[in-house]
Structure formats: C-alpha cells, structure tokens
C-alpha positions as CSV (number, residue, x, y, z in Angstrom):
1,M,95.2,91.8,103.2
2,I,97.0,92.9,106.4
3,V,97.2,89.4,107.7
4,G,98.5,88.1,104.3
5,S,101.1,90.8,104.2
6,V,102.4,90.1,107.7
7,I,102.5,86.3,106.9
8,E,104.5,87.0,103.7
9,A,106.8,89.3,105.6
10,F,107.6,86.4,107.9
11,A,108.2,84.2,104.9
12,D,110.8,86.7,103.6
13,I,112.4,86.8,107.1
14,F,112.8,83.0,107.0
15,F,114.4,83.3,103.5
16,K,116.8,85.9,104.8
17,L,117.7,83.8,107.8
18,W,118.2,80.8,105.5
19,N,120.5,82.9,103.3
20,D,122.5,84.0,106.3
21,K,122.6,80.8,108.4
22,G,121.4,78.0,106.2
23,G,119.0,75.3,107.2
24,N,116.4,73.7,104.9
25,Y,113.7,74.0,107.4
26,L,113.9,77.8,107.0
27,V,113.2,77.5,103.2
28,I,110.3,75.1,103.8
29,A,108.8,77.4,106.4
30,G,109.2,80.4,104.0
31,I,107.5,78.5,101.2
32,V,104.6,77.4,103.5
33,L,104.1,80.9,104.7
34,Y,104.2,82.3,101.2
35,L,101.4,79.9,100.2
36,I,99.3,80.9,103.3
37,G,100.0,84.6,102.6
38,T,99.0,84.3,99.0
39,G,95.9,82.5,100.1
40,C,95.0,85.5,102.2
41,W,95.5,87.8,99.2
42,V,93.4,85.6,97.0
43,T,90.6,85.7,99.6
44,S,90.8,89.5,99.6
45,L,89.8,89.5,95.9
46,K,86.3,88.6,97.0
47,Y,86.0,91.9,98.8
48,E,88.2,94.3,96.8
49,T,89.1,94.9,93.2
50,F,92.1,93.2,91.8
51,T,94.1,96.4,91.4
52,K,93.3,97.8,94.8
53,S,94.0,94.6,96.7
54,G,97.2,93.9,94.7
55,V,98.6,97.4,95.3
56,V,97.7,97.6,99.0
57,F,99.0,94.0,99.6
58,L,102.4,94.8,97.9
59,L,102.8,98.2,99.6
60,L,102.0,96.7,103.0
61,N,104.6,94.0,102.4
62,I,107.2,96.5,101.3
63,I,106.6,98.6,104.4
64,L,106.8,95.7,106.7
65,L,110.0,94.4,105.1
66,S,111.6,97.8,105.3
67,L,110.7,98.1,109.0
68,T,112.0,94.5,109.6
69,G,115.2,95.3,107.8
70,L,115.7,98.4,109.9
71,F,115.0,97.0,113.3
72,F,115.8,93.3,113.0
73,F,118.6,93.1,110.4
74,K,120.0,96.6,111.1
75,D,119.8,97.7,107.5
76,E,120.1,101.3,106.7
77,L,117.8,103.4,104.6
78,S,118.7,106.5,102.6
79,T,116.7,109.6,102.9
80,I,115.0,108.9,99.5
81,N,114.2,105.4,100.8
82,K,112.5,106.8,103.9
83,I,110.5,109.2,101.7
84,G,109.5,106.3,99.5
85,I,108.1,104.4,102.5
86,L,106.2,107.5,103.6
87,V,104.7,107.9,100.1
88,G,103.8,104.2,100.3
89,I,101.9,104.7,103.6
90,A,100.2,107.8,102.1
91,S,99.3,105.7,99.0
92,I,97.6,103.0,101.1
93,I,95.6,105.7,103.0
94,M,94.5,107.3,99.7
95,I,93.6,103.9,98.1
96,E,91.6,102.9,101.1
97,M,89.6,106.1,101.2
C-alpha cells in the first residue's frame, strides 16, 4: 500500500506540473503511474480487507500530497489542515494495530 500511495502521489505531481507548465508527456506519465499505483492497491487486497486497505491507501496518499504541496509547491496549510493530517497519521496507526 505504501508503494502504491507513493506512486500515485507522483502521478498527482505530474498532473500538477502539467497544469502549471503543460506538456502531454506529463499527462501520459500521470496516467501510467496511476495505473501502476492502482495495481499496487489491488494487490494489497490479497492481504488486507477492502475497507482497511482502501482507507490506509487514501490516507497515505493524502498525507504524501500534503507534504509534497508544502515542500515542493510551497502551499500553505491552515492550523485545522495540520490537525487533520495529524489525525490521518493517527488513524493509520490505529487501523494498522
């Protein structure tokens, strides 16, 4: 699930770069990475329940995108956004216990 979330985060980065700079190759790279990331999630269904793997996968992706937005795209997060990310991290820990 972690690998799939990281791959999908890169797909989202390519889509953001395409939105900012253009270039069809960025869209194609994003689509290919989404397919690979989704394949990783589908594979995780062999080892985890649908609900658990889906929630963890999405939370990991949200956390990775938030960190990428902060450090790479210089986005800003409000206090409530930061609290939400911390709750997401706590959620992953509780789900995996």
